[in-house]
C-alpha positions in Angstrom: 187.2 75.0 105.5 186.4 78.7 106.1 187.3 81.2 103.4 189.6 84.0 104.6 187.7 87.1 105.7 187.7 89.8 103.1 189.7 92.9 103.9 187.7 95.3 106.1 186.4 98.1 103.9 187.4 101.6 104.6 184.6 102.7 102.2 181.5 103.9 104.2 183.5 105.8 106.8 181.6 107.2 109.8 183.6 109.2 112.4 183.2 107.7 115.9 181.9 111.0 117.4 179.2 111.2 114.7 178.4 107.5 115.3 178.0 108.2 119.0 175.8 111.2 118.5 173.6 109.4 116.0 173.3 106.4 118.2 172.3 108.5 121.3 169.6 110.3 119.3 168.4 107.0 117.9 168.2 105.3 121.2 166.5 108.2 123.1 164.1 109.0 120.3 163.2 105.5 119.7 162.6 104.7 123.4 160.4 107.8 123.8 158.4 106.8 120.7 157.8 103.4 122.1 156.8 104.9 125.5 154.2 107.0 123.8 152.7 104.3 121.5 153.0 101.0 123.3 149.8 99.4 124.4 150.5 97.6 127.7 146.9 96.5 128.1 145.4 93.0 128.5 143.4 92.9 125.3 142.6 90.0 123.0 143.8 86.4 123.4 147.5 86.9 123.2 148.0 90.0 125.3 145.5 89.1 128.0 146.8 85.5 128.0 150.4 86.6 128.7 149.3 89.1 131.4 147.0 86.7 133.1 149.8 84.1 133.2 152.2 86.7 134.6 149.6 87.6 137.3 149.4 83.9 138.3 153.2 83.7 138.5 153.3 86.8 140.7 150.7 85.1 143.0 152.9 82.0 143.1 150.4 79.9 141.0 150.6 78.0 137.8 146.8 77.4 137.5 143.7 78.6 139.1 140.0 77.7 139.6 137.5 79.2 137.1 134.8 81.5 138.4 131.7 79.3 138.4 128.1 79.3 139.6 127.5 78.0 143.1 127.0 74.3 143.1 128.4 73.8 139.7 131.8 72.8 138.4 133.8 74.5 135.6 132.8 71.8 133.1 129.1 71.5 133.8 128.0 73.7 130.9 131.0 72.9 128.6 134.7 72.2 129.1 135.7 75.8 128.4 132.4 77.6 129.2 134.0 79.6 132.0 137.5 79.8 130.5 138.6 83.2 129.2 140.7 83.4 126.0 144.3 82.4 126.7 143.4 79.6 129.1 143.0 75.9 128.7 142.2 73.1 131.2 145.0 71.8 133.4 145.5 68.1 132.7 143.5 65.8 135.0 141.7 68.7 136.8 139.0 71.3 136.3 141.5 74.1 136.9 142.4 76.7 134.3 145.9 76.9 133.0 147.5 79.4 130.7 147.8 78.0 127.1 150.8 80.3 126.3 154.5 79.5 127.0 156.0 80.7 130.3 158.9 82.7 128.8 157.2 86.1 128.3 155.1 85.9 131.5 158.3 85.4 133.5 159.8 88.5 131.9 156.6 90.5 132.5 156.5 89.4 136.1 160.1 90.5 136.6 159.5 93.9 135.1 156.3 94.3 137.1 158.6 94.8 140.1 159.6 98.1 138.6 156.2 99.6 137.5 153.5 97.1 138.3 152.1 94.5 136.0 149.6 96.8 134.3 152.5 98.8 132.8 155.3 96.2 132.7 155.1 95.7 128.9 156.3 99.3 128.3 159.8 99.1 129.9 160.1 95.4 128.8 159.4 96.2 125.2 161.6 99.2 125.1 164.5 97.1 126.4 163.8 94.3 124.0 163.5 96.6 121.0 166.8 98.3 121.7 168.6 95.1 122.6 167.3 93.5 119.3 168.8 96.4 117.4 172.1 96.2 119.3 172.4 92.5 118.6 171.8 93.0 114.9 174.6 95.7 114.9 177.0 93.3 116.7 176.2 90.5 114.2 176.8 92.9 111.3 180.2 93.9 112.8 180.9 90.2 113.3 180.4 89.7 109.5 183.0 92.5 108.9 180.4 95.0 107.8 181.5 98.6 108.5 179.9 100.7 111.2 177.9 102.8 108.7 176.3 99.8 107.1 175.7 98.1 110.4 173.9 101.2 111.7 171.9 101.4 108.5 170.8 97.8 108.9 169.9 98.5 112.6 167.7 101.4 111.6 166.0 99.2 109.0 165.1 96.7 111.6 163.9 99.2 114.2 161.6 100.9 111.7 160.3 97.7 110.2 156.5 97.8 110.7 156.4 94.1 111.8 159.1 94.8 114.4 157.1 97.8 115.7 153.9 95.7 115.7 155.6 93.3 118.1 157.2 96.1 120.1 153.9 98.0 120.7 152.0 95.3 122.7 152.5 92.4 125.1 153.4 89.6 122.7 156.2 87.1 122.5 157.5 87.8 118.9 160.0 90.5 119.8 161.3 88.6 122.8 161.7 85.5 120.6 163.8 87.5 118.2 166.0 88.9 121.0 166.9 85.6 122.6 167.4 84.0 119.1 169.9 86.7 118.1 171.6 86.4 121.5 171.9 82.6 121.0 173.3 83.0 117.5 175.8 85.7 118.4 177.1 83.7 121.4 177.3 80.5 119.2 179.5 82.3 116.7 181.8 83.3 119.5 181.6 80.0 121.4 185.0 78.9 120.2 186.6 82.0 121.7 185.8 80.9 125.3 183.6 78.6 127.3 181.8 81.6 128.8 180.3 82.3 125.3 179.2 78.6 125.0 177.5 78.8 128.5 175.8 82.0 127.5 174.7 80.4 124.2 173.0 77.6 126.1 171.2 80.0 128.4 170.0 82.1 125.5 168.7 79.0 123.6 166.8 77.9 126.7 165.1 81.3 127.1 164.3 81.4 123.4 162.6 78.0 123.6 160.8 79.1 126.8 159.4 82.1 124.9 158.5 80.1 121.8 158.9 76.3 121.6 159.6 76.3 117.8 162.9 78.2 118.7 164.2 74.7 119.4 165.3 74.9 115.8 168.1 77.0 117.1 169.8 73.8 118.0 170.7 73.2 114.3 172.7 76.4 113.7 174.2 76.2 117.2 175.5 72.7 116.6 177.0 73.7 113.3 178.7 76.7 115.0 180.2 74.6 117.7 181.7 72.1 115.3 183.7 69.3 116.9 184.5 71.2 120.1 183.1 68.8 122.7 183.8 71.2 125.5 181.7 73.9 123.8 178.9 71.4 123.3 179.1 70.5 127.0 178.9 74.1 128.2 176.1 74.9 125.9 174.2 71.9 127.3 175.0 73.0 130.9 173.7 76.6 130.1 170.5 75.3 128.6 169.8 72.5 131.2 168.0 74.6 133.8 165.7 76.1 131.2 165.0 72.7 129.7 164.1 71.2 133.1 161.9 74.2 133.9 160.0 73.8 130.5 159.7 70.0 131.0 158.3 70.4 134.5 155.9 73.2 133.6 154.5 71.2 130.6 154.2 68.0 132.6 152.4 69.7 135.5 150.0 71.7 133.4 149.5 69.7 130.2 150.3 66.1 131.3 153.6 65.6 129.4 157.0 67.3 129.1 156.5 67.3 125.4 153.0 68.8 125.2 152.4 72.6 125.3 149.3 74.6 126.0 148.7 75.0 122.3 147.6 71.4 122.2 147.7 69.5 118.9 149.0 72.0 116.3 150.6 69.7 113.7 147.3 69.4 111.8 147.8 73.1 110.9 151.0 72.3 109.0 150.7 70.9 105.5 152.4 71.1 102.1 149.1 72.4 100.6 149.8 75.8 102.3 153.3 76.1 100.8 152.4 77.9 97.5 150.1 80.4 99.1 152.5 81.2 102.0 155.4 81.5 99.7 153.6 84.1 97.6 152.4 85.8 100.8 156.0 86.1 102.2 157.3 87.3 98.8 154.8 90.1 98.7 155.0 91.3 102.3 158.7 91.0 103.2 159.8 93.7 100.7 156.9 95.9 101.8 157.9 95.6 105.5 161.7 95.8 105.0 161.7 98.0 101.9 162.5 96.8 98.3 166.2 97.0 99.2 165.8 93.7 100.9 165.5 92.0 97.5 169.3 92.3 97.3 169.4 89.5 99.8 168.5 87.1 97.0 172.0 87.6 95.5 173.8 86.8 98.8 174.2 83.1 98.1 176.2 83.9 95.0 178.8 86.0 96.9 182.2 84.4 97.7 181.7 85.4 101.3 178.5 83.2 101.4 180.7 80.2 102.1 182.2 81.7 105.2 181.3 79.8 108.4 179.4 82.6 110.1 177.3 83.5 107.1 176.4 79.8 106.5 175.3 79.4 110.1 173.0 82.5 110.0 171.6 81.3 106.7 170.8 77.9 108.2 168.7 79.7 111.0 166.8 81.7 108.3 165.9 78.7 106.2 165.1 76.5 109.2 162.6 78.9 110.8 161.1 80.2 107.5 160.9 76.7 106.1 158.9 75.5 109.0 156.3 78.3 108.9 155.9 78.1 105.1 153.9 75.0 105.8 151.8 76.6 108.6 148.2 77.4 107.8 148.1 80.8 109.7 151.3 82.2 108.2 149.5 83.4 105.1 146.4 84.8 106.6 147.5 88.4 107.0 150.6 90.5 107.1 151.1 90.5 110.8 151.3 86.7 110.9 154.7 87.1 109.4 155.6 87.7 113.1 156.2 84.0 113.4 159.3 84.4 111.2 160.3 87.8 112.7 163.4 86.2 114.3 164.6 85.5 110.8 164.3 89.1 109.5 167.7 90.2 110.8 169.3 87.5 108.6 167.7 89.0 105.5 168.9 92.4 106.5 172.5 91.1 107.0 172.4 89.3 103.6 171.2 92.5 101.9 174.0 94.5 103.6 176.6 92.0 102.5 175.5 92.4 98.9 175.6 96.2 99.2 179.1 95.9 100.5 180.2 93.7 97.6 178.6 96.1 95.1 180.4 99.1 96.6 183.7 97.5 97.2 185.7 99.7 94.9 187.6 102.7 96.4 185.5 105.9 96.1 185.7 109.4 97.6 184.6 109.6 101.2 181.9 112.1 100.4 180.4 109.8 97.9 180.2 107.0 100.4 178.6 109.2 103.0 176.1 110.4 100.4 175.3 106.8 99.5 174.7 105.8 103.1 172.6 108.9 103.7 170.5 108.2 100.6 170.0 104.6 101.6 168.8 105.6 105.1 166.5 108.2 103.8 164.8 106.0 101.2 164.4 102.9 103.4 163.2 105.0 106.3 160.7 106.9 104.1 159.4 103.6 102.7 159.0 102.0 106.2 157.4 105.1 107.8 154.9 105.1 104.9 154.1 101.5 105.6 153.7 102.3 109.3 151.1 104.9 108.5 149.3 102.8 105.9 149.1 99.9 108.4 147.9 102.3 111.1 150.4 101.0 113.7 150.2 104.3 115.6 146.5 103.7 116.2 147.2 100.4 118.0 147.4 101.9 121.5 144.1 103.7 121.2 142.4 100.7 119.7 143.7 98.3 122.5 142.7 100.8 125.1 139.1 99.7 124.4 139.6 96.6 126.5 140.5 98.3 129.9 138.0 101.1 129.2 135.2 98.6 128.6 136.2 96.7 131.7 136.1 99.9 133.7 132.7 100.8 132.4 131.4 97.4 133.3 132.7 97.7 136.9 131.1 101.1 137.3 127.7 100.3 135.7 126.9 96.6 136.0 125.8 94.9 139.3 128.7 93.1 141.0 126.8 89.7 140.7 126.4 90.0 137.0 127.1 87.2 134.6 128.8 88.5 131.5 128.7 86.6 128.3 131.7 87.4 126.1 134.4 86.0 123.9 136.8 88.6 122.5 136.9 90.6 125.7 136.9 87.6 128.1 140.6 87.5 128.8 140.7 91.3 129.5 137.6 91.1 131.7 139.2 88.2 133.6 142.3 90.4 134.2 140.6 93.6 135.0 137.3 92.5 136.7 135.8 90.0 139.1 132.7 89.2 137.1 131.4 85.7 136.5 132.4 85.2 132.8 130.6 82.9 130.4 132.0 82.1 126.9 129.0 82.4 124.5 131.0 80.4 121.9 132.0 77.6 124.3 128.9 76.6 126.4 127.2 73.5 125.2 124.1 74.6 123.3 122.0 71.7 124.6 122.7 72.9 128.1 121.6 76.5 127.4 118.3 76.3 129.3 120.0 74.7 132.3 122.6 77.5 132.3 120.0 80.2 132.1 118.0 78.6 134.9 121.1 78.4 137.1 121.6 82.1 136.5 118.0 82.9 137.5 118.2 80.7 140.6 121.1 82.8 141.8 119.3 86.1 140.8 122.2 86.9 138.5 121.4 89.4 135.8 122.8 88.4 132.4 124.8 90.8 130.3 126.9 90.6 127.2 130.1 92.5 126.2 130.7 92.0 122.5 132.7 93.2 119.5 130.7 94.0 116.3 131.9 90.9 114.5 130.5 88.5 117.2 127.3 90.3 118.2 124.7 88.8 115.9 125.8 85.2 116.5 126.3 85.6 120.2 122.9 87.1 120.9 121.2 84.5 118.8 123.1 81.6 120.4 122.4 82.8 124.0 118.7 83.5 123.1 116.2 85.8 124.7 115.4 89.5 124.3 118.3 91.9 124.5 118.5 95.6 125.2 121.6 97.6 124.1 123.0 99.6 127.0 126.1 101.4 125.8 129.0 101.4 123.4 132.6 101.8 124.7 135.1 102.0 121.9 134.4 98.9 119.8 132.6 97.0 122.6 128.8 97.1 122.9 127.0 96.1 126.2 123.7 94.3 126.2 121.3 93.2 128.9 119.2 90.1 128.6 115.6 90.6 129.7 114.6 88.3 132.6 
């Protein structure tokens, strides 16, 4: 049985006019900031993989043939020798298929109708970032938090370095957060009308299309719907088209409705990673959300913690975070917390509920205004400091290396060149038409046959490499190499005939 909602606080007053002005400045300034600093480029595996997949969708294709040597198949020198990063082999064929889920590429393809695919990530990410903040605000108000605290929490999310990390490049984490929050908000309101239940199903479907592990949303959604069979039915109807699309896509590309392009991933989950990941999360979450977030630890002890809405949101947090606590990659570096980014809003809401409980006694309006102002200043200062220390504002210039290197190659290398690469392979596939060879994927015992095939076609061999891969790559390919140029972080090499 739900506890009665606490009386709505009149503490933290914020005049509606002031709220509107603050909101307008926040939205316009934040959108312009993202416009200046977003990297829309095809770069490493993730960004190039999503953009290459979107390019296929725009062309009406799900897979494509690899660029190969005449008279040879894609697998002659190794199953992935001609496959750029972000691609796998389509089941039962030699065709290349994207290994990433279809959700983000569908969004990129849609926004490309406005500005072209090369720039689609900018308006898409601006919309996603602002919608994510709006949904957090709506959830806060749903939990009876006053406007001032809801806005403070929204600012805390928008300035979170991990949120910005996801918002400044073509990656699925921000979109996964947006559709997850939309599904949860609709689920909390599903008993108010079947339209909310239908919308909840649609949002869950999109969340899973963006990231398959968002299937965990089913748990809090089922709890939110309770025993209302009509709500369950309409949620199912809303999610059915997305479920059929996902099943069909997976079956066509990977051979089974229940297999994704990631392949076998469960070996990367183990209880042996729990202790390390727990310490990693405990260290980085307060750094990314400010130490104020530690207040969330007291939320379970509040009387309001037993309210239905709060329990449902808590279930989502523990389900998602609990899964990734056992994942090998979760504890590698700070930005791998992006896997649990959709759970960050729940932490913010929990901390806000504790702040509300601590400040529940009547106090003068000016004191409440001063408190909110101080809270915003301190948390914003902390997060801006982390943004600078983590060099997030340098991301666009760093990622620009990829299209600039591709442009240099187009202008300076013969059109029939064979380019050995790994890190830039996805970007070069997106931006150029060169024959690409993965130095890390061709079968070493077929090296001489590969080099002979290049010579037979009079194809000069080049390499485009990042510093971390250069020594191993040149040694594995073999031969004498001459350094030609450096473009950003990429060095170009020519192999002597």
